[in-house]
Phi, psi and omega in degrees: 000129180269156180278128181299139180271115186302327182292318180294323176295314180300319179296316179297315180300309182297326182284321190252344186304302183297315177299324179292321177297315178300317178299315181294326182294339176293333183264339191241156178277317187267117180295331179291325177294322178299316179295318179298317180298315181293321178298314178297325178297320178292332174295318177296319179298319179302318181288334185249006191298336179286351180273350183262135183247001178207156177299329179294319178295320179297310181300314180299315179301312184296312182289318179295318179294322178297312180301313181296319179296322178293318178298316178298319179298317179295323176298314179300317182297315179296318179297315179297317179297319179295317179296317179298318179296313179300319180294319179297316179297314180297317179298316178299318179295319179295315179299318179296318180295316179295315179298318178298316180296317179297312181299315180298316181298315180295321180294315178298320178298316180296320179295312180296322176296319178297318179295318180295334181273358180289156172301153189306309183295317180298316179300314180300317181295315180298314181295316179296322183286306189271327178265325181275337179077018181278151177280165178301320181296316180295318179296316181300316179296315183296319183265000181057052177234167174282157179298323180295322177298318178299314179300314181298318180294324177295314179298314180298315180298316179297318179298317180294317179295316179302318178298319178295318182295321183280354180294000000 
């Protein structure tokens, strides 16, 4: 292994750094990322410079490596952007789901509290109708009331519960 000659490295750096940064900027959005890529590339070149036997090989290595590093950077950026988008969508869905659950829970609590505050007969009719699934006719027979009384009590109960919920 030969010892790298600092002057030849310095000459290569001075000759290619700015053109490589300009070349990298064609592939990238952020000019600072282009500079970082070229700087890292020169570190790799420093470690491998004894492997090159001609200026053409050096030039090819530098430009090809710059292009590949830019392509890799863009892949990382697209993947990161996709992950951020997916995460944002998931977070929004979770927040919406949690908000929906909280709202539903509070609404159900208000409805049950409203039903519990109804007069006894009205409460029984509402519970038999909405929780028991009985028809007005079945409720009327069971409680020995007219069907119209059951209908009236249901309307009254719903109005009272609605008033409690909206408080």
